[in-house]
N, C-alpha and C positions, 0 to 999 in steps of 0.2 A: 197413645203417646206416653212416653216415660223416659227413664234414664237408668243407665248402669253406673253404679258407684265403683270407680276403679281404685280409688285411694283416698285416704284422709291423712293429711300430714299436719304435724304440729310444730310450733316454734315457741319457745319460752321467751317472752319479751321482758318481763320483770321477774326476778328471782322470787320463787315461792318460799314463804316461811315454813320451817319445819317445826314450829312451836307446838302444833297439834300432833306431832309424831309422824307426819307424812314423810315418806322416803322417796316416792316417785308418783307419777300420774299415769293412769291407764286411759287410752283413747280407744273407744269401741262403740257399741250400740247395744240394743236390747237383747241381741242373740249371743254376743261374745264381748264381754267387758273390755278386753284388751286386744280385740281383733285388728285394730289399726296400729297397735304398738304400745310401748311404754316409754316414758321420757322422765329424765331427772328433773330437778327443781331449779337449776341454775340458768340464768339469762344467757341466751345465745345457743342453747341446745336445740337440736331439731331431730325429728324422726325421719327415717329414710324408708324407701320401699322394702328393703330387706328386713325391716323390723315387723312387717305386717304378718299376722298369724292367720288371716282369713285365706281360705282357698277358693273363694268365689268373688263375684262382683254382684252385690245385691241389686235387684231390679226394683225400682220405685216408681210409683205413678203419682205421688204427692210428696209433701215435705219429708225429708229424711232427718231423723234425730241422731246426732252424735252424742255419745255419753262420755263425759270426762269424770273420772273417779279417782279419789285419793287412795293411795296404796300405803298401808302401814299406819294410818292414823286419819286425821281429819284436816280439811283445809283451814288455814289460819287467816289472818287479816290481810296479808299481802301476797301479790303474785298476779301475773297476767300471761295469757298465751293467745296465740293466733292459730286458727285452724284453716287449712286449705283443702277443699274438697275437689277431687278430680273426677269428672264424670263425662259420659257420652250420652247425648240426647238421641233417642230413637223415635221417629215420628211415623205415624201410619200414612198410608197412601192418601 
């Protein structure tokens, strides 16, 4: 039993501060830092399927870790985002 991760989508809920020099945020995992896309810092922005750089759908049999990384600097004190993981569960007979 496991799952195929089809997509990870992001929405900026509260604008992120650029005080640390950050210009965007990468959404990815341990194999590709921006595999699920990049997003700006402003509230209301969302990623879309056409932003995904992955050419596969990772197979997972336990928890999957999404990596959120600052681009161009570091995270400052403000900002919030929501992640939506789209997956298909595959169960054995």
